N, C-alpha and C positions, 0 to 999 in steps of 0.2 A: 782385485776387487770385482765382484760380479755385479752386473747391472740387470735390473729386472726390466723386461720389455713387455709392454701390454700386448696380448694376443687377441685378435678379433676373430671370432668364429664366423666363417662364411655362411654356414647354414642358418645362423640366427639373423644375419643381415638379409638373407633372402626372404625371410618372413616379414621383415620390416619394409622392404622396398619391393614394390610390385614389378619394377623394371629391371631387377637384378638378373645377372647372367648366371647360369649354372656353373659350378666349379668345373675347371678343365677336365678333371678326371672323369666326370660324368659324360662329357661330350666326346672324349677320345674313344676311338675304336680299340678294342682289346688287342694286345700284341699277338701276332701269330706264334704258335708253339714252335720253339726252336727245334730244328731237326735233331733226332736222337743221336746222330753221329757226332754232333757237337758235344753232347754229354759224354760220349765215349772218348772223344779226343781230349777231354779234361781229366781222364783217369790216370792213376799212377802207372798202370801197365802200359797204356798207350804211350805215355811220356818216356818210359824206359826204352821202348822200341824205337820211338822217334829220335831219342838222343843218340842211340847207336847208329841209326840210319844217317843222321846228320854228321856224326864223326866219320863214318865211312865215306860219305860224299866228299867231305873236306879232304880226307886223306887221299882219295883217288885223284882229286884235282891237283893236289900237291905233287903226287907221283907223276902225273901226266905232263908236268913241266919238263921232266927229264926222260921219260919213257913213253912208249906207244901203248895203245890198247892191247897189243899182243903180249905185253909183259905179263909173266905168270901171276905176279902179285895183283896186278890190276884185274886180271880174269877172275882170280879168287875172290876179290872184293866185290866185283860185279855179281858174281854168283851169290854171295852173302846178301847183297842188296835185294836181289830177286826174292830170296827166302824171307827177308824182313818185310818186303812189300806184301807177300802173300799172307804173312802173319798179321800185318796191320789190317788187311782186308778181313781176315778172320775175326779180329777184335771188333771191327766196325759192324760185323754181322751179328754181334751179340744182342740178344733181346733186351729191351729197356728194363725189364724187371731184374735182369742179371747184371746190371752195371756194377753193382756192389762187389761182384766177384773179380773185377778187373783191378787187382791190387798190385803193389810194387813187387811182391813175391811172384805173382803170375808173370809180370814183365820179365823178371830175372829168369824164371823158368824158360820163357820163350827165347830169351837171348842165349841161354845155355844150350837149348835144343838147336838153334840156328848155328851156333858155334860148332857144336858136335856134328851137325850135318855137313858143314863146310869141311871139317877135318875128314869126315867119311868120304866125301867126294875126292879129296886129295889122295886118300889111301886107295880108293878104287881105281884111280888113274895109274897107281904103281903096282897094285897087287890084284890077284883074282878074288872073287867074292868069298871063296873058301878059306882065304888066309886068316889066321887067328887075329891079326890086328884089325882087319876089316870086320870080322865077327864081333869083336869087343866093342868097336866103335858103333856098329849098328845097334848093339844092345843098349849102349848109352843113349842113343837117339830114341829108342823105343821107351826107355825108362822116363826120359823127359816128356815125351808125348803122352805117356800114361798119366803122369802127374798133372799135365795141362788138362787133359780130358777129365780127370777126377775133379778138378776145380770148376771147369766150365760145364761139366755134365753132359 
């Protein structure tokens, strides 16, 4: 059962009482504009990259319980973390008018590019740049980067 509660309008009381105080909203200072990077940090693209970064950090910490920093898997993950960090900086540099472009699909493209860059690095440690596997992997990275640039402009 609903109860009706009488509501008193503060503006009408102010007219009746000469000693009344202005409502709080009129005396408060306006809130400062939140930094644009906070808006970017709330986008699906940033969340995708942040999720992967968090997963990597947790996995590295888990592996470091049994292995050292020199372990190849740890080095590979550290390299991927560096790439993710640079991509996050790239997202944070997006203009406020372009925040709508930071979709989940863009985040997935960024993760695909980073994954392919990590694989490319591993291939380059094993083969020369002219090797067909290296060329194929480099082309994949270029395709992902082209798609990202197409979205971000």
